[in-house]
N, C-alpha and C positions, 0 to 999 in steps of 0.2 A: 305272040305267044309261041307259034310254031318256030319262028326264027330263033327265039331264045332257047327253046328245047333242043333244037338241032345244034346250036352253038354249044350248049352244055355237054352234049354227047361227044361232039368233036373234041372239045377241050379235055374231057375226061379220058378219052382214048389216047390223045396225044401226050398226056402227062404220065402215062404208065412208063415206069422204068427211069423216069427223070426226077431229080430232086429239085424241081422248080417250085416257086411260090404258087399256091393255089390261086385260081381266078376267083375273086370275091365279088359276089352279086348281092345287093341289098334291095330294099323296097321302101317306099315312103307313101304314107297316107296322110290325111288331114291332120291327125294327131301328131305325127312325126314332124310335119312341116311347122305346126304351131310350136312345138317344143324347141325346134331348131331356131325359130324366129326369136324365142325368148332367151335362148342360151347359145351363144356363139360357139362354145366348145362342142356342143352337140352337132352343130352344123359342120364344124371342122371334122368331127368324128365321122359323120356320114360321107363326107367328101373323100375319105380315105378308101372308100370302096371303088372297085373297078367299074361298077355298073349299078345304077339305081332305077328300079322300075316304079312306075306310077301304079300303086295298088289302090286304086279308087277311081270310079267313073267321074266324080266331080272334077278331078284334075284333068281328065281327058277332055271333058266338055269345056273346061276353062281354057285349055291349050288351043282348042279350035277357035275360040273367040278372041284370044289375046296374044297368042304366040305366033311368031313367024315360022316356028318349027312345030306344028301341031302333032300330037300323039295319035297314032293310028288306032290304038286300042289299049284297054287296061290289061296289065299283066299281073293278075292276082296270084299269089303263091298257092292258094287253095285250089286253083285251076291248073297252074303251071306244073305242080307236082305230078298230076295225072298225065299230062302230055309228055313230060320227061320220062315217066315210068313206062309208058307204052313203047317208047324208043329204046329205053335202057334194057328192057327184058329181051329185046330182039338181038342185041349185041353184047349182052353180058356185063353191062355197066352196073356197078354195085352202089347201094345206098347205105348211109348210116344216119339214124335219127338220134339227135341229142336234144333233150329238153322235155318239159312237161313233168307231171307227176308220173310215178312208176306205172300205175295202172293205165293211165292215159297213153303213155308212150307205148306200152305193150299192146294195147288195143289198136293203136294207130298202125303199128307194124303188121299186126294180124289182118287188119282191114286191107292194107295194101297187098299183102301176100294173097289174100283171097281174090282181090280184083285183078292182080297180075301174077299168076302162078309161077311164071318164069323169072320174075324179078329177084335179083340176088340182094340179100341184106347182109352186109359185112358185119353189122353190129348195131347196137342201140344202147342208149343210157338215158336215165331220167335227168332232169336239169337241176336237181336239188343236191348240190355239193358245196362244201365249204372251200374257202380260198386255199387252204393247205391241202385240199384234195384235188386241186386242179391238175397238178402234174400227173396224178394217177389217171385222171380222165384223158389227158393228152396221150399218155402211154397206151391206153386201151384203144384210142382212135388210130394211133400210128400202127399198132399191132394188127388191127383189123384191116388197115389199108384200103378204105373205101374209095371209090372213084368220085362220088359226090357226097358231101357232108351237109345235112340240113340241120341248122342250129335254131331251135325254138326256145329262146330264153326271154323273149320280150325286149322291147326297146327301152333303154339303150344297152341293156346288159349283153345281148347277143353281139352287138356291134363292138363293144369293148372286148369281149372274149375273143372275137375273131381277130381284131386288129393287133392285139398284143401277142397272139399266137400264130400268126401267118407263117413266120419263119420256122416255127416248131412243128408245123403241119405240112412241110414240104413233101411233095409226092402225091398229094391229093389233087385231083384235077380241078374241082369246083367246090366252093363253100357258099351256100345260100342261106341267108337269114330266113327264118320261117315264122316268126311271130307266134300266133295262136294256131298254126296249122294243125298240130297234133290234136287239139281239142275238136276240130272239125272232122278230121279223119277217124277219130275214135268214136264219133257219134255224140260226144258230150254237148257240142254246140251244133246247131243246124244252120244251113245256108238260107239266105232269102230266096224267094221265088225268082226265076230268071228275069222276069219283066222288071222287078225291082232292082236287080243287079244292073241291068242295061240302062235303067233310068238314073242310076247313081243314088238309089235310095236304100242300099243295103244297111247303111248306118241307122236308118229309121226302123228297119226290121229288127236289128240287134237291140236298139233302144226299147222297142216294144217288148222284147223277150227279157231284157235285164234293165228296167227303168231306173232302179235304185243305184245301180253301178255306173250306167252309161249316160243317163240324161244330163246330169250336171257336167260331165266330161265334154260332151258334144256342145252344150250351150257355151262353155268357156273356150274350147279349142277351135271350133269352126270359124268364129269371127276373126280370130288371130291368124288362122291359116289363110282365109280369104284375103285379109289385108296384106299378108306376106306375099301371096301370089300376085296381087295387083301391083305391089311395090316393085317386083322384079320382072313383070311382064315386058316382053319385047315385041 
């Protein structure tokens, strides 16, 4: 987590004044792995990123049992954003939040400003825009010139948005997929207790909160994800 945050800040500062491609960091949880296992095009899409974090303790536990390169810890975006923000406000690295409903996005920004008074927000925008409005969105981001762009459009929309626009967002240091980050920052969704997070049971907590939406999803995707991990374990 700390290594990633420090790397984001370093890349953000080094990118200033240069028109280089942004460093593209993404994340994968069990649902993403399951979808990639079913659809090779989604797997290829994920592999276009420069970095993929394990956003789930089950993958960390799995790597320690089956991989010759075990993961040291989970890098959840909902935690990472705070570690990056602490460092960003110290050196003036700016954020841009793209995604979520308008009220959710605005509340997420307000919450971060309250928690980190010196954090610079170059801009923000909700994630509800039509294809023919995308150029306008890109123009706003370019004009704001953030150091780090957090894109919360959900998988795989955010990955598709980023990969097709990397060359059009040159000059931004880092672009990070954010999934449902803004829902948590805004207070719409709550995090599981720390002991459940460490045990890899955050999915169970979320299912308890939203059984109608998530129960069937996890029942379907978890076995597929486990099979995919076992098939590719080294």
